[in-house]
A tleap script that builds the chain and sets N, CA, C and O, in Angstrom:
source leaprc.protein.ff14SB
mol = sequence {
  NMET ALA HIE THR ILE ARG THR PHE ASN ALA
  ALA ARG LEU VAL VAL GLY VAL HIE GLY ALA
  GLY LEU ALA ASN THR VAL PHE CYS SER PRO
  TYR ALA ALA ILE LEU GLU LEU GLY LEU PRO
  GLU PRO GLU PHE ILE GLU TYR ARG HIE LEU
  ALA GLN GLN LEU HIE LEU HIE TYR ALA VAL
  SER GLN LEU PRO PRO ALA SER PHE GLU SER
  ARG LEU TRP PRO ARG PRO ASN VAL ILE ALA
  GLN ALA ALA GLU ALA LEU LEU ASP ALA ALA
  ILE PRO LEU PRO LEU SER SER SER SER SER
  SER CSER
}
set mol.1.N position { -19.582 -27.660 14.399 }
set mol.1.CA position { -20.461 -26.549 14.600 }
set mol.1.C position { -21.028 -26.786 13.013 }
set mol.1.O position { -22.120 -26.342 12.659 }
set mol.2.N position { -19.904 -27.743 11.882 }
set mol.2.CA position { -19.972 -27.212 10.699 }
set mol.2.C position { -21.530 -28.288 10.413 }
set mol.2.O position { -22.580 -28.084 9.804 }
set mol.3.N position { -20.967 -29.495 11.231 }
set mol.3.CA position { -21.368 -30.980 10.873 }
set mol.3.C position { -23.162 -30.538 11.666 }
set mol.3.O position { -24.036 -30.925 10.891 }
set mol.4.N position { -23.525 -30.127 12.446 }
set mol.4.CA position { -24.330 -29.507 13.172 }
set mol.4.C position { -25.393 -28.329 12.477 }
set mol.4.O position { -26.618 -28.299 12.602 }
set mol.5.N position { -24.742 -27.615 11.903 }
set mol.5.CA position { -25.723 -26.955 10.457 }
set mol.5.C position { -25.703 -27.851 9.444 }
set mol.5.O position { -26.769 -28.452 9.314 }
set mol.6.N position { -24.836 -28.145 8.674 }
set mol.6.CA position { -25.250 -29.397 7.368 }
set mol.6.C position { -26.238 -30.119 7.650 }
set mol.6.O position { -27.082 -30.334 6.781 }
set mol.7.N position { -26.356 -30.639 8.880 }
set mol.7.CA position { -27.453 -31.776 9.806 }
set mol.7.C position { -29.151 -31.097 9.705 }
set mol.7.O position { -30.232 -31.559 9.340 }
set mol.8.N position { -28.729 -29.903 10.187 }
set mol.8.CA position { -30.470 -29.370 10.029 }
set mol.8.C position { -30.416 -28.559 9.269 }
set mol.8.O position { -31.172 -27.620 9.522 }
set mol.9.N position { -29.720 -28.443 8.208 }
set mol.9.CA position { -30.306 -27.132 7.041 }
set mol.9.C position { -30.711 -29.179 6.393 }
set mol.9.O position { -31.905 -29.462 6.296 }
set mol.10.N position { -30.010 -29.930 6.160 }
set mol.10.CA position { -30.697 -30.595 5.536 }
set mol.10.C position { -32.526 -31.565 5.448 }
set mol.10.O position { -33.194 -32.006 4.513 }
set mol.11.N position { -32.697 -31.522 6.826 }
set mol.11.CA position { -32.989 -32.065 7.849 }
set mol.11.C position { -34.570 -31.758 7.134 }
set mol.11.O position { -34.753 -30.584 6.810 }
set mol.12.N position { -35.523 -32.571 6.914 }
set mol.12.CA position { -37.133 -32.604 6.627 }
set mol.12.C position { -37.691 -32.415 7.911 }
set mol.12.O position { -38.644 -31.640 7.990 }
set mol.13.N position { -37.177 -33.115 9.190 }
set mol.13.CA position { -38.062 -33.479 9.931 }
set mol.13.C position { -37.481 -32.638 11.211 }
set mol.13.O position { -37.311 -31.471 10.858 }
set mol.14.N position { -37.218 -32.789 12.212 }
set mol.14.CA position { -36.329 -32.167 13.743 }
set mol.14.C position { -38.005 -32.422 14.594 }
set mol.14.O position { -39.152 -32.048 14.350 }
set mol.15.N position { -37.366 -33.240 15.647 }
set mol.15.CA position { -38.176 -33.439 16.933 }
set mol.15.C position { -37.206 -33.747 17.875 }
set mol.15.O position { -36.289 -34.543 18.084 }
set mol.16.N position { -37.998 -32.430 18.542 }
set mol.16.CA position { -37.130 -32.553 19.903 }
set mol.16.C position { -37.711 -31.870 20.513 }
set mol.16.O position { -38.356 -30.860 20.233 }
set mol.17.N position { -37.386 -32.746 22.042 }
set mol.17.CA position { -37.467 -32.410 23.619 }
set mol.17.C position { -37.375 -30.707 23.892 }
set mol.17.O position { -36.325 -30.195 23.505 }
set mol.18.N position { -38.578 -29.620 24.646 }
set mol.18.CA position { -38.257 -28.391 24.363 }
set mol.18.C position { -36.965 -28.367 25.261 }
set mol.18.O position { -36.759 -28.986 26.305 }
set mol.19.N position { -36.123 -27.463 24.561 }
set mol.19.CA position { -34.818 -27.005 25.152 }
set mol.19.C position { -33.872 -26.448 24.530 }
set mol.19.O position { -33.968 -26.898 23.389 }
set mol.20.N position { -32.544 -25.361 24.584 }
set mol.20.CA position { -31.680 -25.000 24.086 }
set mol.20.C position { -31.657 -25.769 22.789 }
set mol.20.O position { -31.782 -25.117 21.752 }
set mol.21.N position { -31.495 -27.244 22.715 }
set mol.21.CA position { -30.974 -27.787 21.677 }
set mol.21.C position { -31.919 -27.464 20.193 }
set mol.21.O position { -31.358 -27.505 19.098 }
set mol.22.N position { -33.099 -27.208 20.299 }
set mol.22.CA position { -34.252 -27.319 18.874 }
set mol.22.C position { -34.055 -25.502 18.867 }
set mol.22.O position { -35.067 -24.878 18.550 }
set mol.23.N position { -32.777 -24.678 19.210 }
set mol.23.CA position { -32.524 -23.453 18.914 }
set mol.23.C position { -31.542 -23.828 17.853 }
set mol.23.O position { -30.814 -22.920 17.452 }
set mol.24.N position { -31.383 -25.183 17.259 }
set mol.24.CA position { -30.657 -25.627 16.167 }
set mol.24.C position { -31.521 -25.071 15.052 }
set mol.24.O position { -30.869 -24.671 14.087 }
set mol.25.N position { -32.820 -24.954 14.963 }
set mol.25.CA position { -33.678 -24.939 13.621 }
set mol.25.C position { -33.345 -23.873 13.251 }
set mol.25.O position { -34.083 -23.618 12.300 }
set mol.26.N position { -32.420 -22.759 13.473 }
set mol.26.CA position { -32.554 -22.171 13.180 }
set mol.26.C position { -31.492 -22.054 11.473 }
set mol.26.O position { -31.340 -21.088 10.725 }
set mol.27.N position { -30.950 -23.463 11.379 }
set mol.27.CA position { -30.100 -23.311 10.541 }
set mol.27.C position { -31.514 -24.318 9.705 }
set mol.27.O position { -31.143 -24.889 8.679 }
set mol.28.N position { -32.570 -24.467 9.980 }
set mol.28.CA position { -32.672 -25.302 8.700 }
set mol.28.C position { -33.426 -24.831 8.119 }
set mol.28.O position { -33.971 -23.802 8.518 }
set mol.29.N position { -33.929 -25.775 6.239 }
set mol.29.CA position { -34.388 -25.077 5.336 }
set mol.29.C position { -35.714 -24.623 5.685 }
set mol.29.O position { -36.458 -25.116 6.534 }
set mol.30.N position { -36.028 -23.164 4.588 }
set mol.30.CA position { -36.998 -23.199 4.918 }
set mol.30.C position { -38.287 -24.020 4.852 }
set mol.30.O position { -38.098 -25.122 4.337 }
set mol.31.N position { -39.413 -23.810 5.194 }
set mol.31.CA position { -40.135 -24.972 4.825 }
set mol.31.C position { -40.549 -26.724 5.849 }
set mol.31.O position { -41.560 -27.421 5.932 }
set mol.32.N position { -39.141 -26.814 6.448 }
set mol.32.CA position { -38.931 -28.048 6.930 }
set mol.32.C position { -40.057 -28.086 8.349 }
set mol.32.O position { -40.724 -27.121 8.721 }
set mol.33.N position { -40.049 -29.415 8.969 }
set mol.33.CA position { -41.022 -29.352 9.804 }
set mol.33.C position { -40.595 -29.714 11.391 }
set mol.33.O position { -39.996 -30.787 11.469 }
set mol.34.N position { -40.733 -29.229 12.280 }
set mol.34.CA position { -40.432 -29.303 13.110 }
set mol.34.C position { -41.275 -29.416 14.516 }
set mol.34.O position { -41.675 -28.415 15.109 }
set mol.35.N position { -41.525 -30.942 15.039 }
set mol.35.CA position { -42.209 -30.966 16.153 }
set mol.35.C position { -40.912 -31.302 17.391 }
set mol.35.O position { -39.816 -31.841 17.548 }
set mol.36.N position { -42.121 -30.440 18.158 }
set mol.36.CA position { -41.231 -29.897 19.967 }
set mol.36.C position { -42.360 -30.956 20.861 }
set mol.36.O position { -43.527 -30.999 20.471 }
set mol.37.N position { -42.095 -31.463 21.594 }
set mol.37.CA position { -42.161 -32.348 22.333 }
set mol.37.C position { -42.207 -31.788 23.243 }
set mol.37.O position { -41.113 -31.750 23.805 }
set mol.38.N position { -43.357 -31.024 23.986 }
set mol.38.CA position { -43.415 -29.703 24.667 }
set mol.38.C position { -43.647 -29.436 25.721 }
set mol.38.O position { -44.876 -29.372 25.670 }
set mol.39.N position { -43.398 -29.230 26.643 }
set mol.39.CA position { -44.192 -29.204 28.115 }
set mol.39.C position { -45.405 -28.935 28.056 }
set mol.39.O position { -45.865 -28.292 27.112 }
set mol.40.N position { -46.375 -29.519 29.370 }
set mol.40.CA position { -47.398 -28.384 29.284 }
set mol.40.C position { -48.015 -26.977 30.237 }
set mol.40.O position { -49.057 -26.675 30.818 }
set mol.41.N position { -46.466 -26.285 29.937 }
set mol.41.CA position { -46.920 -25.069 30.674 }
set mol.41.C position { -47.364 -24.403 29.591 }
set mol.41.O position { -47.241 -25.078 28.569 }
set mol.42.N position { -48.055 -22.835 29.347 }
set mol.42.CA position { -48.280 -22.620 28.450 }
set mol.42.C position { -47.260 -21.017 28.085 }
set mol.42.O position { -47.380 -20.168 27.202 }
set mol.43.N position { -46.289 -21.169 29.234 }
set mol.43.CA position { -45.311 -19.859 28.722 }
set mol.43.C position { -44.778 -20.381 28.028 }
set mol.43.O position { -43.891 -19.594 27.699 }
set mol.44.N position { -44.546 -22.010 27.026 }
set mol.44.CA position { -43.292 -22.448 26.463 }
set mol.44.C position { -43.593 -22.000 25.151 }
set mol.44.O position { -44.102 -22.798 24.364 }
set mol.45.N position { -43.386 -21.007 24.857 }
set mol.45.CA position { -43.973 -21.216 23.266 }
set mol.45.C position { -43.476 -20.479 22.151 }
set mol.45.O position { -44.037 -19.981 21.175 }
set mol.46.N position { -41.446 -20.562 22.798 }
set mol.46.CA position { -40.523 -19.754 22.153 }
set mol.46.C position { -40.123 -20.573 20.790 }
set mol.46.O position { -39.617 -19.796 19.981 }
set mol.47.N position { -40.189 -21.682 20.388 }
set mol.47.CA position { -40.233 -22.562 18.726 }
set mol.47.C position { -41.338 -22.407 18.140 }
set mol.47.O position { -41.091 -22.410 16.934 }
set mol.48.N position { -42.185 -22.303 18.275 }
set mol.48.CA position { -43.426 -21.638 17.903 }
set mol.48.C position { -43.672 -20.339 17.132 }
set mol.48.O position { -44.472 -20.187 16.208 }
set mol.49.N position { -42.592 -19.144 17.835 }
set mol.49.CA position { -42.145 -18.053 17.144 }
set mol.49.C position { -42.176 -18.157 16.444 }
set mol.49.O position { -42.919 -17.836 15.517 }
set mol.50.N position { -40.431 -19.242 16.731 }
set mol.50.CA position { -38.828 -18.572 16.477 }
set mol.50.C position { -39.046 -19.367 15.022 }
set mol.50.O position { -38.367 -18.922 14.096 }
set mol.51.N position { -40.226 -20.890 14.624 }
set mol.51.CA position { -40.782 -21.403 13.504 }
set mol.51.C position { -41.498 -20.228 12.808 }
set mol.51.O position { -40.835 -19.765 11.880 }
set mol.52.N position { -42.436 -19.755 12.979 }
set mol.52.CA position { -43.410 -18.798 12.266 }
set mol.52.C position { -41.839 -17.746 11.504 }
set mol.52.O position { -41.557 -17.734 10.306 }
set mol.53.N position { -41.313 -17.226 12.257 }
set mol.53.CA position { -40.109 -16.546 11.947 }
set mol.53.C position { -39.465 -16.681 10.432 }
set mol.53.O position { -39.298 -15.905 9.492 }
set mol.54.N position { -39.181 -18.120 10.700 }
set mol.54.CA position { -37.975 -18.627 9.994 }
set mol.54.C position { -38.767 -19.900 8.827 }
set mol.54.O position { -38.150 -20.875 8.397 }
set mol.55.N position { -40.447 -19.531 8.444 }
set mol.55.CA position { -41.223 -20.259 7.886 }
set mol.55.C position { -41.064 -22.100 7.884 }
set mol.55.O position { -40.873 -22.938 7.003 }
set mol.56.N position { -41.235 -22.137 9.181 }
set mol.56.CA position { -41.063 -23.756 9.545 }
set mol.56.C position { -42.777 -23.844 9.607 }
set mol.56.O position { -43.678 -23.015 9.737 }
set mol.57.N position { -42.705 -25.240 9.451 }
set mol.57.CA position { -44.152 -25.901 9.995 }
set mol.57.C position { -43.588 -26.438 11.733 }
set mol.57.O position { -42.548 -26.947 12.150 }
set mol.58.N position { -44.581 -26.106 12.231 }
set mol.58.CA position { -44.868 -26.441 14.213 }
set mol.58.C position { -45.874 -26.696 14.357 }
set mol.58.O position { -46.883 -26.042 14.091 }
set mol.59.N position { -45.701 -28.280 15.069 }
set mol.59.CA position { -46.411 -28.700 15.738 }
set mol.59.C position { -45.698 -28.656 17.257 }
set mol.59.O position { -44.535 -28.317 17.474 }
set mol.60.N position { -46.660 -29.071 18.228 }
set mol.60.CA position { -46.238 -29.652 19.139 }
set mol.60.C position { -47.043 -30.455 20.003 }
set mol.60.O position { -48.236 -30.436 19.701 }
set mol.61.N position { -46.681 -31.282 21.170 }
set mol.61.CA position { -46.801 -32.503 21.359 }
set mol.61.C position { -46.576 -32.830 22.714 }
set mol.61.O position { -45.676 -33.552 23.141 }
set mol.62.N position { -47.964 -31.914 23.741 }
set mol.62.CA position { -48.058 -32.127 24.604 }
set mol.62.C position { -47.457 -33.674 25.499 }
set mol.62.O position { -48.125 -34.698 25.637 }
set mol.63.N position { -45.621 -33.376 26.159 }
set mol.63.CA position { -45.139 -34.595 27.238 }
set mol.63.C position { -46.729 -34.854 28.220 }
set mol.63.O position { -47.658 -34.065 28.400 }
set mol.64.N position { -46.523 -36.396 28.753 }
set mol.64.CA position { -47.420 -35.791 30.167 }
set mol.64.C position { -47.252 -35.424 31.201 }
set mol.64.O position { -46.369 -35.665 32.025 }
set mol.65.N position { -48.420 -34.584 31.220 }
set mol.65.CA position { -48.136 -33.494 33.416 }
set mol.65.C position { -47.881 -34.286 34.542 }
set mol.65.O position { -47.723 -33.744 35.636 }
set mol.66.N position { -47.807 -35.747 34.387 }
set mol.66.CA position { -48.706 -36.168 35.474 }
set mol.66.C position { -47.187 -36.205 36.631 }
set mol.66.O position { -47.293 -36.114 37.854 }
set mol.67.N position { -45.743 -36.368 35.826 }
set mol.67.CA position { -44.766 -36.400 37.203 }
set mol.67.C position { -43.594 -35.963 36.359 }
set mol.67.O position { -43.853 -35.817 35.165 }
set mol.68.N position { -42.255 -35.707 36.775 }
set mol.68.CA position { -41.136 -35.338 35.646 }
set mol.68.C position { -40.778 -36.823 35.347 }
set mol.68.O position { -40.159 -36.825 34.283 }
set mol.69.N position { -40.903 -38.077 35.829 }
set mol.69.CA position { -40.499 -39.292 35.189 }
set mol.69.C position { -41.582 -39.184 33.989 }
set mol.69.O position { -41.254 -39.693 32.917 }
set mol.70.N position { -42.449 -38.756 34.056 }
set mol.70.CA position { -43.603 -39.444 32.970 }
set mol.70.C position { -42.940 -38.394 31.790 }
set mol.70.O position { -42.628 -39.044 30.792 }
set mol.71.N position { -42.762 -37.510 31.709 }
set mol.71.CA position { -41.800 -36.849 30.944 }
set mol.71.C position { -41.150 -36.984 30.197 }
set mol.71.O position { -40.961 -36.169 29.294 }
set mol.72.N position { -40.536 -38.157 30.331 }
set mol.72.CA position { -38.796 -38.035 30.210 }
set mol.72.C position { -39.564 -39.454 29.267 }
set mol.72.O position { -38.820 -39.838 28.364 }
set mol.73.N position { -40.627 -40.072 29.351 }
set mol.73.CA position { -41.192 -40.893 28.685 }
set mol.73.C position { -42.609 -40.419 27.618 }
set mol.73.O position { -43.772 -40.507 28.012 }
set mol.74.N position { -42.251 -39.962 26.351 }
set mol.74.CA position { -43.283 -39.669 25.646 }
set mol.74.C position { -43.950 -40.981 24.930 }
set mol.74.O position { -43.206 -41.653 24.217 }
set mol.75.N position { -45.040 -41.298 25.053 }
set mol.75.CA position { -45.463 -42.614 23.796 }
set mol.75.C position { -45.099 -42.515 22.620 }
set mol.75.O position { -45.456 -41.423 22.177 }
set mol.76.N position { -44.417 -43.273 21.693 }
set mol.76.CA position { -44.092 -42.647 20.888 }
set mol.76.C position { -45.303 -43.736 19.868 }
set mol.76.O position { -44.662 -44.583 19.246 }
set mol.77.N position { -45.993 -43.779 19.757 }
set mol.77.CA position { -47.704 -43.705 18.563 }
set mol.77.C position { -48.009 -42.632 18.893 }
set mol.77.O position { -48.450 -42.005 17.929 }
set mol.78.N position { -47.999 -41.879 20.110 }
set mol.78.CA position { -48.074 -40.097 19.929 }
set mol.78.C position { -47.379 -39.313 18.904 }
set mol.78.O position { -47.581 -38.725 17.841 }
set mol.79.N position { -46.597 -39.556 19.626 }
set mol.79.CA position { -45.142 -38.717 18.176 }
set mol.79.C position { -44.874 -38.987 17.133 }
set mol.79.O position { -44.285 -38.125 16.481 }
set mol.80.N position { -45.232 -40.545 16.371 }
set mol.80.CA position { -45.274 -40.940 15.049 }
set mol.80.C position { -46.554 -40.078 14.759 }
set mol.80.O position { -46.635 -39.210 13.890 }
set mol.81.N position { -47.369 -40.395 15.481 }
set mol.81.CA position { -49.005 -39.402 14.708 }
set mol.81.C position { -48.747 -38.171 14.172 }
set mol.81.O position { -49.114 -37.625 13.131 }
set mol.82.N position { -48.073 -37.850 15.047 }
set mol.82.CA position { -47.900 -36.472 15.319 }
set mol.82.C position { -46.813 -35.445 14.218 }
set mol.82.O position { -46.962 -34.228 14.112 }
set mol.83.N position { -45.737 -36.245 13.473 }
set mol.83.CA position { -44.880 -36.290 13.339 }
set mol.83.C position { -45.620 -36.627 11.914 }
set mol.83.O position { -45.737 -35.582 11.274 }
set mol.84.N position { -46.216 -37.888 11.140 }
set mol.84.CA position { -46.804 -37.847 10.272 }
set mol.84.C position { -48.051 -36.753 9.815 }
set mol.84.O position { -48.332 -36.611 8.624 }
set mol.85.N position { -48.618 -36.152 10.677 }
set mol.85.CA position { -49.227 -35.719 10.201 }
set mol.85.C position { -48.964 -34.080 9.888 }
set mol.85.O position { -49.599 -33.248 9.239 }
set mol.86.N position { -48.110 -34.044 10.423 }
set mol.86.CA position { -47.349 -32.267 10.944 }
set mol.86.C position { -46.654 -33.046 9.595 }
set mol.86.O position { -47.366 -32.595 8.699 }
set mol.87.N position { -45.733 -33.902 8.970 }
set mol.87.CA position { -45.587 -33.923 7.306 }
set mol.87.C position { -46.122 -33.461 6.379 }
set mol.87.O position { -45.684 -32.613 5.602 }
set mol.88.N position { -47.609 -34.238 6.384 }
set mol.88.CA position { -48.837 -34.225 5.217 }
set mol.88.C position { -49.175 -32.355 5.467 }
set mol.88.O position { -49.009 -31.479 4.618 }
set mol.89.N position { -49.456 -32.255 6.265 }
set mol.89.CA position { -49.576 -30.642 6.144 }
set mol.89.C position { -48.145 -30.271 5.452 }
set mol.89.O position { -48.456 -30.133 4.268 }
set mol.90.N position { -47.304 -30.129 5.517 }
set mol.90.CA position { -45.991 -29.182 5.071 }
set mol.90.C position { -46.065 -29.162 3.666 }
set mol.90.O position { -46.710 -30.078 3.155 }
set mol.91.N position { -45.579 -28.370 2.966 }
set mol.91.CA position { -45.451 -28.371 1.480 }
set mol.91.C position { -44.074 -28.472 1.358 }
set mol.91.O position { -43.114 -27.894 1.868 }
set mol.92.N position { -44.338 -29.996 -0.034 }
set mol.92.CA position { -43.328 -30.738 0.081 }
set mol.92.C position { -41.813 -29.809 -0.466 }
set mol.92.O position { -41.996 -29.322 -1.581 }
set mol.93.N position { -40.388 -29.500 0.134 }
set mol.93.CA position { -39.085 -29.597 -0.627 }
set mol.93.C position { -38.669 -29.780 -1.949 }
set mol.93.O position { -38.494 -30.872 -2.488 }
set mol.94.N position { -38.479 -28.429 -2.569 }
set mol.94.CA position { -38.303 -28.976 -3.858 }
set mol.94.C position { -36.566 -30.383 -3.636 }
set mol.94.O position { -35.639 -30.552 -2.844 }
set mol.95.N position { -37.046 -30.952 -4.804 }
set mol.95.CA position { -35.795 -31.752 -4.628 }
set mol.95.C position { -34.359 -30.650 -5.107 }
set mol.95.O position { -34.599 -29.506 -5.494 }
set mol.96.N position { -33.222 -31.060 -5.035 }
set mol.96.CA position { -32.470 -31.160 -5.336 }
set mol.96.C position { -31.540 -31.199 -6.295 }
set mol.96.O position { -30.863 -32.213 -6.119 }
set mol.97.N position { -31.136 -30.525 -7.324 }
set mol.97.CA position { -30.774 -31.160 -8.807 }
set mol.97.C position { -29.469 -32.834 -8.471 }
set mol.97.O position { -29.314 -33.882 -9.096 }
set mol.98.N position { -28.914 -32.351 -7.394 }
set mol.98.CA position { -28.199 -33.608 -7.681 }
set mol.98.C position { -29.526 -35.234 -7.116 }
set mol.98.O position { -29.331 -36.449 -7.155 }
set mol.99.N position { -30.647 -34.491 -6.702 }
set mol.99.CA position { -30.904 -35.946 -6.206 }
set mol.99.C position { -32.212 -36.458 -7.519 }
set mol.99.O position { -32.887 -37.484 -7.434 }
set mol.100.N position { -32.310 -35.218 -8.899 }
set mol.100.CA position { -33.212 -35.575 -9.788 }
set mol.100.C position { -32.964 -36.358 -11.025 }
set mol.100.O position { -32.116 -35.864 -11.768 }
set mol.101.N position { -33.361 -37.159 -11.306 }
set mol.101.CA position { -33.683 -37.935 -12.047 }
set mol.101.C position { -32.929 -37.436 -13.584 }
set mol.101.O position { -33.160 -36.295 -13.985 }
set mol.102.N position { -32.385 -37.995 -14.072 }
set mol.102.CA position { -32.598 -37.343 -16.006 }
set mol.102.C position { -33.649 -37.811 -17.181 }
set mol.102.O position { -33.608 -37.283 -18.292 }
savepdb mol mol.pdb
quit
């Protein structure tokens, strides 16, 4: 669990399929970016609300609604573009003192 907390706390961007694993975003630093690979159903907005409360940047990339199997194969170029746009819109995280040059 400690490794999970450290990993999410250090993350600048988290990309994940809608599900329980995104609950780990509670360990993210404020202003980190969350890209949810979401289901097309409009009632799945839990992680948007969580991100708002935690001051995280949030976007959703809808997975194709055609069939269950197509949901398992998101288009990488679409996800990459969504992640890039989300990071471009996010406020930069301050550099830690250990990573800044003297």
